[in-house]
Residue, then its C-alpha position, 0 to 999 in steps of 0.5 A: m351493791t356491785r353486779p356482774v356486767i359480763e358472765v361467761e360460764h363453761l363456754y365452748f366454741a368451734y369454727e366447724d370442727v376446729p376448737v377455739l374456746e374450751d371451758v371458758s369462765l369469766t366474770i367482770w363486775e360493774e366499773e371494773f377494768v379488765a385486760l384480756i391477754g394471750p397469744n395470737g389465735a388464743g380466741k380473744t377476738t372470738l370471745l369478744k364477738i360472742l359478747l357482742g352477739l355476733l357469734p352464737v353461743r352453742r355450749g355454755k352460758v354467756r350473759v351481758f347485763g344479765r341477758p344473752p348477748r343476742d337478746l339484749g334488745p335496747l340494752r345493746h346500745r349500752i355497749g361501746y365497741v372499739p375495733q382495731l384501727s387497722h380495719f378502717d380505710p383512712h382515705f374514706p371521705i368522711t369528716l370526724r364528726e360524721f365518723v363519730l355519728t356512725g356510732r349512733y346509727g343503731l339508735i337513729g334507725v334505718g332511713k331516719r335523719p340524725g336529730r339535734s340530740d344525736w349531734e350533741a352526743v357526737e360533740k360531747a363524745l369528741e369533747a371527752v377525747h379532746l378532739l372537738h376542735l377537729k370535728d370538721r377535719l377529714f378522718g383520713t387526715l388525722s394522726g394515728g393517735e387521733r384516729q384511735r381517740a375518734l374510735i373511742a368517741r364513736a363508742l362513747s356517742v351512745h353513752p355506754k356502760l360497757l366498753l369492749c376494745d379489741e387490741p385498740t393500740t395496734a396501729v397507734d404510735p407507741k408513744n400514744h399508748e399510755s395516753f390511751y390507757e389514761l383515757l380508759l382509766r378516766l372512763k372507768r372512774e366515770g362508771v364505765t366497765i371496760l374489757v380490753i384485749s391487749h398485747d401491751v402487758g406491761v402497760v395494761a398492768q399499770y392500769a387494769d384492775s385485773i388481767a385475764c389470761l386466755n389461750r383457748t381457756i382461761f389460765c387465770h384471772r387475777r390482779p396484775e402483779e400476780v399475773i406478770s410473773g415470768e412463770m405465768l407469762e411463760a405458761l401462757y405464751g410458751k417457753e419460746a417467748a422472750f420478755f424484756h423487763h424494765g424493773d419487774i414489769p415486762h414491756i414487750v412479749v415476742r415470739r422467737e423463731k428459728n431463721e433459715g440457718g437454724s439459729v434462734a432470733p427475736 
């Protein structure tokens, strides 16, 4: 019987007196692939930080694997986290295998050296993302697509049952986007539950089981074909958003802004 992995009920959150999330409710089930979309400043990353236990729950209910995020204990190691690639210094002197090992630091423990099982987990994770042959390369010499797969390998090194991704293709060449989502789809088929924040509406619509639309609150959480209508995206992004379509699927969402002459330009 399928069980919920993430349960959010009537969640409110504010930074000081500035509301960020209002009455957010969301349920994600085992082995489900959910895409979270919404405009900048909609509260997407804040929600992810709450699920990770990095921010407190002051009002509402949040459960991950049936427990509050800050009370997960050993269950915390069942969560893999893929942050935005732009947060990393590509010039940091570390090899690929050493970088992936950092994902296991919580399991290894402070002051302890990695053992054989840790390095085996690293190599298995690198093999899963087809980077094992580059294990001794410096992280900074990898391409954008390879660095992105390295972040996934780091998350996979703990054998997660839940994978949280925060706009993972932001700094990746567009030609690598679909291969990245193909990898996520393969992980989902292997039993990993996935929640990914993305602006690639048209791409994630081809892979996700459902799409949740967030702009301070959840506007809808439905199957992709029910979400990608122009009306739903307009309600989420505003009437000034521009949608470029290939067939029925919007591939790009941009905000049109007035230039200095007063006209509207994408």
